[in-house]
LOLO-743564 format. One record per residue: residue number from 1; residue in one letter; x, y, z of N, C-alpha, C in turn. Coordinates in Angstrom, 3 decimals, m for minus. Layout:
<atoms>
- resi|resn|n_u|n_v|n_w|ca_u|ca_v|ca_w|c_u|c_v|c_w
- NUM|a|X|Y|Z|X|Y|Z|X|Y|Z
...
</atoms>
This chain:
<atoms>
- resi|resn|n_u|n_v|n_w|ca_u|ca_v|ca_w|c_u|c_v|c_w
- 1|m|0.845|m1.267|m0.237|0.133|m0.063|0.407|1.165|0.795|m0.504
- 2|v|0.427|2.278|m0.438|0.989|3.794|m0.640|0.298|3.991|0.884
- 3|s|1.503|5.214|1.335|1.489|5.975|2.608|1.633|7.658|2.296
- 4|k|0.683|8.373|2.677|1.226|9.509|2.272|1.536|10.975|3.242
- 5|l|3.025|10.990|3.035|3.123|11.709|4.656|3.464|12.873|4.112
- 6|n|3.703|13.517|4.699|4.856|15.508|4.797|5.463|15.480|5.502
- 7|w|6.655|16.809|5.708|7.580|17.188|6.118|7.315|17.068|6.769
- 8|d|6.208|18.431|7.616|5.560|18.514|8.654|5.568|17.913|9.484
- 9|s|5.258|16.605|9.506|4.800|15.305|10.434|5.605|14.567|10.318
- 10|i|6.939|14.410|9.836|8.035|13.993|10.970|8.459|14.407|11.386
- 11|p|8.835|13.543|12.582|9.594|14.422|13.952|11.048|14.432|13.299
- 12|v|11.449|15.625|14.026|12.363|16.205|13.477|13.845|15.395|14.697
- 13|e|14.839|15.020|14.392|16.253|14.455|15.143|16.812|15.428|15.218
- 14|i|17.831|16.180|16.467|18.501|16.794|16.550|19.841|15.875|16.822
- 15|v|20.668|16.115|15.692|21.765|15.117|15.638|22.953|15.318|16.756
- 16|n|23.244|16.788|16.467|24.110|17.666|17.533|23.586|19.307|17.098
- 17|p|24.455|19.920|17.560|23.421|21.631|17.991|23.879|22.415|16.920
- 18|s|24.385|21.910|15.440|24.627|22.204|13.718|23.810|21.131|13.254
- 19|m|23.167|20.024|12.804|22.623|19.124|12.256|20.757|18.577|12.917
- 20|s|19.930|18.859|11.607|18.802|17.948|12.587|18.555|17.788|11.427
- 21|r|17.386|16.395|11.047|16.869|15.306|10.776|16.474|14.844|10.366
- 22|q|15.331|14.319|9.583|13.734|14.112|9.297|14.272|13.057|8.417
- 23|i|13.346|12.129|8.732|13.865|10.148|7.796|12.685|9.459|7.749
- 24|v|12.497|9.175|6.424|11.829|8.323|5.633|12.243|7.293|5.387
- 25|s|12.033|6.508|5.844|12.145|4.853|5.294|11.535|3.723|5.037
- 26|g|11.747|3.350|3.703|10.545|1.799|3.275|11.940|0.802|3.464
- 27|d|11.673|m0.614|2.698|12.107|m1.456|2.808|14.060|m1.301|2.094
- 28|k|13.485|m0.675|0.722|14.486|m0.667|m0.138|15.328|0.686|0.072
- 29|l|15.064|1.640|0.587|14.716|3.576|0.292|14.765|3.676|1.319
- 30|m|15.582|5.203|1.709|15.517|6.129|2.821|15.818|7.458|2.156
- 31|i|15.102|8.554|2.692|15.240|9.779|2.674|15.019|10.251|3.811
- 32|a|15.949|11.676|3.647|16.110|12.609|4.586|16.263|14.032|4.573
- 33|r|15.801|14.244|4.992|15.638|16.135|4.624|16.647|16.190|5.999
- 34|i|17.194|17.238|5.871|18.681|17.256|7.032|18.995|18.965|6.953
- 35|k|18.958|19.636|8.262|19.292|21.492|7.993|21.006|20.991|8.669
- 36|f|21.451|22.278|8.235|22.877|22.076|8.948|23.458|23.930|9.060
- 37|k|24.263|23.642|10.632|24.540|25.160|10.401|25.415|25.129|9.960
- 38|d|25.604|26.815|9.822|27.026|27.399|8.815|28.732|26.568|9.019
- 39|g|29.328|26.028|8.662|30.575|26.028|9.097|30.108|24.137|9.449
- 40|f|29.473|23.474|9.693|29.392|21.748|10.153|30.144|21.516|9.110
- 41|i|30.690|20.435|9.154|31.815|19.400|8.785|31.316|17.951|8.948
- 42|v|30.842|17.516|7.566|30.288|15.826|8.096|31.645|15.481|7.220
- 43|p|32.819|14.660|8.836|33.921|13.883|8.826|33.995|12.832|7.140
- 44|l|34.736|13.128|7.051|35.319|11.718|5.751|34.600|10.321|6.237
- 45|h|33.859|9.784|5.340|33.886|8.898|6.105|33.108|7.951|4.002
- 46|s|32.769|6.511|4.708|32.193|5.938|3.490|31.412|4.434|3.555
- 47|h|30.361|4.162|2.647|29.216|3.462|2.859|28.953|2.659|2.012
- 48|v|28.241|1.722|1.801|27.761|0.707|1.211|26.926|1.289|0.826
- 49|h|26.115|2.497|0.798|25.151|2.678|m0.166|25.223|3.765|m1.306
- 50|e|24.451|3.702|m2.129|24.509|4.755|m3.190|23.733|5.951|m2.158
- 51|q|24.108|7.163|m2.831|23.943|7.977|m2.046|22.974|9.646|m3.288
- 52|v|22.120|9.910|m2.726|21.887|11.283|m3.682|21.441|12.074|m3.183
- 53|t|22.610|13.260|m3.678|22.439|14.900|m2.402|21.678|16.048|m3.363
- 54|q|20.610|16.831|m2.786|20.274|17.443|m3.489|19.811|18.289|m2.740
- 55|v|20.684|20.106|m2.590|21.150|20.946|m1.895|19.290|21.644|m2.291
- 56|i|19.062|22.332|m1.333|17.614|23.216|m1.098|18.190|24.626|m1.000
- 57|s|18.916|24.741|0.305|19.508|26.333|m0.022|21.281|25.959|0.907
- 58|g|21.678|27.192|0.881|22.996|27.171|1.145|23.488|26.834|0.171
- 59|k|25.044|26.577|0.598|26.227|25.650|m0.266|26.682|24.506|0.272
- 60|m|27.300|23.509|m0.255|28.053|22.563|0.440|29.336|21.708|m0.002
- 61|r|30.393|22.363|0.229|31.701|21.933|m0.495|32.163|20.510|0.009
- 62|f|32.100|19.712|m1.369|32.377|18.191|m0.978|33.847|18.175|m1.058
- 63|w|34.509|17.378|m0.958|35.717|16.562|m1.190|35.060|15.106|m1.577
- 64|f|35.812|14.242|m2.227|35.739|12.849|m2.644|36.961|12.090|m2.990
- 65|g|37.254|11.083|m2.342|38.687|10.420|m2.494|38.921|10.114|m1.001
- 66|e|39.530|8.638|m1.393|40.750|8.913|m0.275|41.310|9.879|0.389
- 67|h|41.870|10.312|m0.451|42.863|11.690|0.040|42.799|12.986|m0.670
- 68|k|41.065|13.353|m0.777|39.921|14.572|m0.891|40.577|14.377|m2.349
- 69|e|40.530|14.058|m3.286|41.472|14.194|m4.747|40.616|14.684|m5.396
- 70|q|39.081|14.994|m5.500|38.315|15.656|m6.489|37.895|16.475|m5.017
- 71|t|37.274|18.026|m5.580|36.510|19.272|m4.562|35.572|19.707|m6.021
- 72|m|33.961|19.667|m4.737|33.019|20.500|m6.072|32.209|20.978|m5.043
- 73|v|31.367|22.049|m5.589|31.068|23.143|m4.671|28.992|22.933|m4.979
- 74|l|28.230|22.975|m4.079|26.668|22.113|m4.577|26.449|24.133|m4.358
- 75|e|25.419|24.298|m4.967|24.262|25.258|m4.707|22.662|24.771|m4.683
- 76|p|22.024|25.580|m4.350|20.342|25.403|m4.482|19.846|24.816|m5.721
- 77|g|19.510|23.256|m5.992|19.093|22.963|m7.596|20.261|21.830|m7.974
- 78|d|21.353|21.932|m7.305|22.904|21.260|m7.950|22.323|19.404|m6.999
- 79|v|21.892|18.684|m7.712|21.582|16.890|m6.884|22.954|16.259|m8.121
- 80|i|23.591|15.525|m7.150|25.074|14.699|m7.547|24.557|13.080|m7.137
- 81|v|25.572|12.490|m7.599|25.024|10.364|m7.291|26.012|10.363|m6.356
- 82|i|26.268|9.553|m5.452|28.054|9.624|m4.775|27.392|7.992|m4.531
- 83|a|28.623|7.220|m5.439|28.981|5.893|m5.629|29.194|4.778|m4.864
- 84|s|28.512|4.116|m4.398|28.761|2.795|m3.231|30.120|2.946|m2.466
- 85|n|30.792|3.549|m1.625|31.638|2.544|m0.896|32.803|4.288|m1.247
- 86|l|32.302|5.134|m1.964|33.234|6.374|m2.125|33.565|7.070|m1.107
- 87|p|34.626|7.487|m0.431|35.082|8.509|0.842|34.217|9.327|0.438
- 88|h|34.090|10.215|1.309|33.666|11.494|0.771|33.273|12.758|2.413
- 89|e|33.229|13.848|2.454|33.694|14.676|3.442|32.687|15.938|2.686
- 90|a|32.186|16.851|3.554|31.200|17.568|3.068|31.463|18.960|4.213
- 91|e|31.327|20.427|3.454|31.957|21.524|4.705|30.254|22.534|4.394
- 92|m|29.577|22.678|5.077|28.410|23.635|5.339|28.482|25.430|4.810
- 93|i|28.689|25.925|4.459|28.633|27.145|3.240|27.582|27.886|3.736
- 94|g|27.494|29.089|4.947|25.970|29.270|4.839|24.902|27.625|5.877
- 95|e|23.705|28.691|6.220|22.660|28.222|6.862|22.755|26.824|6.004
- 96|v|22.402|25.787|5.467|22.001|24.230|4.235|20.870|23.516|4.787
- 97|e|19.700|23.406|3.629|19.060|22.631|3.777|19.495|21.770|2.780
- 98|e|19.036|20.191|2.865|19.333|19.529|1.755|18.348|18.374|2.351
- 99|v|18.801|17.136|1.099|17.901|15.981|1.061|18.636|15.142|0.122
- 100|d|18.974|13.858|1.660|19.362|12.587|0.851|18.758|11.571|0.654
- 101|t|18.781|10.956|m0.471|17.930|9.838|m0.468|19.654|8.518|m0.549
- 102|w|19.023|7.426|m0.399|20.415|5.928|m0.053|19.403|4.827|0.006
- 103|a|20.356|3.852|m0.359|19.585|2.541|m1.479|20.981|1.866|m1.044
- 104|p|20.674|0.550|m0.050|19.488|0.451|1.442|19.410|1.346|2.035
- 105|p|18.621|1.776|2.632|18.405|2.492|3.844|19.633|2.245|4.908
- 106|r|19.977|3.895|5.218|21.152|3.852|6.520|20.591|3.527|7.883
- 107|q|21.423|1.535|8.105|20.536|1.102|9.104|21.053|2.191|10.676
- 108|d|22.632|2.754|10.229|23.530|3.310|11.525|22.233|4.294|11.387
- 109|w|21.880|5.235|10.864|20.697|6.385|11.006|19.651|6.131|11.892
- 110|l|19.032|4.912|10.887|18.197|4.288|11.664|18.269|3.979|13.210
- 111|d|19.395|3.422|13.890|19.635|2.933|15.164|20.141|3.937|15.862
- 112|k|20.853|4.448|15.345|21.387|5.804|16.087|22.574|5.259|16.292
- 113|t|23.136|4.981|15.609|25.102|4.285|16.252|26.034|5.049|14.866
- 114|d|25.102|6.146|14.341|25.795|6.853|13.408|26.850|8.154|14.503
- 115|a|27.937|7.396|14.552|29.184|8.156|15.951|29.574|9.609|15.109
- 116|y|30.171|9.353|14.072|30.686|10.246|13.098|30.161|11.457|13.734
- 117|l|28.517|11.374|13.192|28.097|12.574|13.027|27.534|12.947|14.307
- 118|r|27.724|12.694|15.589|27.389|12.409|16.725|28.093|13.626|18.152
- 119|k|29.443|14.067|17.816|30.421|14.419|18.085|30.523|15.880|18.366
</atoms>
C-alpha cells in the first residue's frame, strides 16, 4: 500500500547542535531532509549505500576520494550521485538545507549508531 506523509508531520531529530534531520524509510530506500548550521563539517566517511544529495538552500563543499582528490561546490538546485563506498566529506557554507536519499536504507541512521555525526 501507499503511505502519504508530509515533512511537517515527520519528527525532527537533533543529531548535534549543528545538525537536525527528518527520516522516511522504506524497505529498500531511505530519504532524509537535513538542516545544517554554517561551518559544520561531515567528516570523511564512506558506506555501501548509493547516495543522492540535492541542495535546497545554502552551499555544500564536497571532497571525494580517500585523499580528497576531487572537490565540488553544490548550490541550490544541484544534485549529485555518490557511488557506493566512495569516501566523501562535506562542509556547509551558510545555513544549509538538503535532501539525501540512500539505497539501501542507512541502518546506522535508523538505530542512531552514526557516531561520526554525533560528536
